[in-house]
C-alpha positions, -999 to +999 in steps of 0.1 A: +000+000+000+013+034-010+002+061+014+006+098+009+030+102+038+052+073+028+052+082-009+059+119-002+088+109+021+103+088-007+098+117-032+118+139-008+145+112-005+148+108-043+152+145-048+177+148-020+197+119-036+198+138-069+207+170-052+237+154-034+250+137-065+248+168-086+263+189-058+293+165-057+298+169-094+296+206-092+318+210-062+343+185-075+347+203-109+349+237-092+376+226-068+395+209-095+396+238-119+406+263-091+434+240-081+444+235-117+444+273-124+464+281-094+490+254-101+497+261-137+534+263-147+545+292-169+580+282-179+592+266-211+576+267-246+539+273-239+531+279-276+508+309-269+493+294-238+492+311-204+503+280-185+503+242-185+502+213-161+511+176-164+489+153-143+485+116-137+453+098-128+438+064-134+470+050-150+472+077-176+490+111-181+472+143-189+487+174-205+465+205-197+470+240-211+452+271-204+448+300-228+443+334-210+418+346-237+414+318-262+434+296-286+441+308-321+414+286-335+382+271-322+387+235-312+363+209-328+354+194-294+348+217-264+334+205-231+312+230-212+308+228-174+274+241-166+249+214-160+265+204-127+256+238-114+221+240-129+211+205-118+223+212-083+203+244-080+171+229-096+171+198-075+178+220-044+149+242-053+126+212-057+138+199-023+131+233-007+096+232-021+089+196-009+103+200+027+098+237+035+069+248+014+046+218+016+057+212+052+058+249+060+035+248+090+060+225+108+094+234+093+092+269+078+073+294+099+079+301+136+047+316+149+066+328+180+086+351+157+061+362+131+024+355+128+023+345+091+000+322+072+017+295+051+014+313+017+031+344+031+060+323+044+064+306+011+063+339-008+090+354+014+110+322+010+109+323-028+113+360-033+142+363-009+164+340-029+167+365-057+177+395-035+213+383-029+220+379-066+206+413-076+226+432-049+258+412-054+257+416-092+253+454-089+283+455-066+304+433-090+296+456-119+304+487-099+340+501-095+342+477-065+347+449-091+383+459-092+386+456-054+380+419-048+387+420-010+363+449-004+337+431-025+340+399-005+337+419+028+305+435+015+292+401+004+299+388+039+279+417+054+250+409+030+250+372+041+251+382+078+221+406+074+201+379+055+209+353+082+196+377+108+166+386+087+156+350+081+159+343+118+133+369+125+107+350+106+116+313+101+125+285+123+162+280+130+163+250+108+147+270+079+170+300+085+201+279+080+187+261+049+175+293+033+208+311+039+225+282+021+199+284-007+204+322-008+242+317-013+238+288-037+215+310-059+243+336-061+267+309-072+245+294-098+235+328-111+272+336-115+274+306-138+242+312-157+242+350-161+280+358-162+304+329-167+286+310-195+275+341-215+311+355-213+324+322-226+298+322-254+310+356-265+346+344-267+336+313-287+315+335-311+345+359-316+368+329-324+343+315-349+340+350-365+378+354-368+379+382-342+403+384-313+383+380-281+385+407-254+404+396-223+379+413-200+354+385-204+378+359-190+388+382-162+352+388-151+344+350-153+374+342-132+364+367-105+329+351-102+344+316-102+368+325-074+339+339-053+320+306-059+351+287-047+351+306-013+314+302-008+312+264-014+322+251+021+298+273+040+270+262+017+277+226+024+276+233+062+243+251+059+228+223+039+239+197+065+230+218+095+194+205+097+208+173+112+225+192+141+202+211+165+233+226+182+238+245+149+202+256+141+181+254+173+202+277+195+198+313+204+227+326+182+222+304+152+225+333+128+259+343+143+270+307+140+262+308+103+282+340+100+313+324+116+309+294+093+313+317+063+346+330+078+357+294+084+351+287+047+373+316+037+402+305+060+401+269+049+399+277+012+427+303+016+450+276+029+444+252+000+443+280-027+477+292-014+491+257-014+479+250-049+492+283-061+527+274-047+526+303-023+534+282+007+515+265+035+495+292+054+493+272+086+480+302+105+447+298+087+441+266+107+446+284+140+420+310+129+397+282+118+400+264+151+393+296+170+362+303+149+351+267+155+355+270+193+335+303+191+307+283+174+308+256+201+306+283+228+277+301+211+258+269+208+260+264+246+245+298+255+209+286+253+183+274+229+162+296+207+124+295+206+122+262+188+110+233+209+087+255+230+050+245+233+030+259+205+006+287+215-021+270+194-021+238+174-024+240+136-056+226+120-037+195+110-024+189+145-059+193+160-071+166+137-045+142+150-051+152+186-088+144+182-083+112+164-091+078+180-061+064+198-043+097+205-042+092+242-026+058+238+000+072+213+007+101+237+015+076+265+037+056+242+057+086+231+061+098+267+074+063+277+095+055+247+106+088+232+105+117+256+136+107+276+156+120+246+130+143+229+127+167+258+138+202+268+160+186+295+169+151+283+171+122+306+191+097+286+228+093+293+249+107+265+221+126+249+225+163+259+201+179+234+169+167+218+177+150+184+171+175+156+156+199+182+124+179+183+106+181+216+079+156+224+066+164+259+032+180+254+001+168+235+005+197+211+041+188+203+032+152+197+002+161+175+023+186+155+049+158+148+023+132+138+037+124+104+073+121+116+063+099+145+043+077+121+072+074+096+100+070+122+082+047+148+050+035+131+058+021+097+096+019+102+118+011+132+141+041+128+131+053+163+140+048+190+176+042+177+185+005+182+151+003+200+169+013+232+136+020+249+122-014+239+092-001+219+070-032+213+056-041+178+021-037+193+029-001+202+041+006+167+009-008+154-011+016+177+009+046+162+002+035+127-035+029+133-039+063+150-022+081+121-044+064+095-075+070+116-068+107+115-074+107+078-041+098+061-050+095+024-042+063+005-030+072-030-027+037-045-022+001-036-006-028-052-009-065-046 
């Protein structure tokens, strides 16, 4: 039997799988070309090239040359690197819609921060992703484009402001994810609106027998370098939803800001190494200091997530009124709440996993679908069944959820 909750969870899993695969491809090619560009050797007969590099991999040798503007003639076979970026962004946008728009009442909007209806939260979510690119693009095309350090500092300020702004409206988990999507949108827009069009201009000039303008390569390289420094923070933000100490704490937006600085220090070390400018070991000391600062901030107290809801959503009310809820509530208190509590009572568990609190009837009703998927139709929770949840208890959870009106989409023999 395929139920809506089960099918929708698998849809989310499938999209997440695609997103991770395409992100690996994009990040891998980005890191490779930055390292290749920084490590080019410029001695010997380059035959008009800016630099070259010999590499070995998989039992074969590769001879790579880079032309600062373009080669004298257009090669017959030219590989373009763009779909890795586009596919990553498109799959990420789909995942955002599945998790944070469809599940907006639970994951997107924090009613303690802003009293918004779901469509308003979704509209803010979608519209906000374009703001970063528009501001950043204007800055890059201004005279500041010739001052990359100042430009990066202004971009950092923009990211900090957006993180703070998201935190005034969304849940901590949604704030982290949206800041990552906000940054990734800038990165993909760099590829779509700047890097690829500039490369097409160069190719068109070559085909027409004209000498391409070097400025197009310079502009594309600047945007590519920015993408390189933003990659590591984006990965952290995308993974943060698994770690409540990152998203469900009072200073989560400050933690996100420090993560961006960590991304800069780590990439600076590797970029300097690949550029044969020496090992900048001091960057690791700075990175460690930033990380310790993050750990300290996470210990200063939790945010508003996990508090009892002022009023249950319509969906939660349906589950709270469904037959069997009292039994399910007792099961959750006995089998789950020692970990999923404001003050945990299980040795070694210091914070509620994923920031999920299951102590009140409202909290249990709001998390109905997660409880059903994690403990009703699967045995994901409790982990290793440490609290000895019985099969009969799992059946009670499943029956309760279905009794509340879970829709059956289709069934197969």
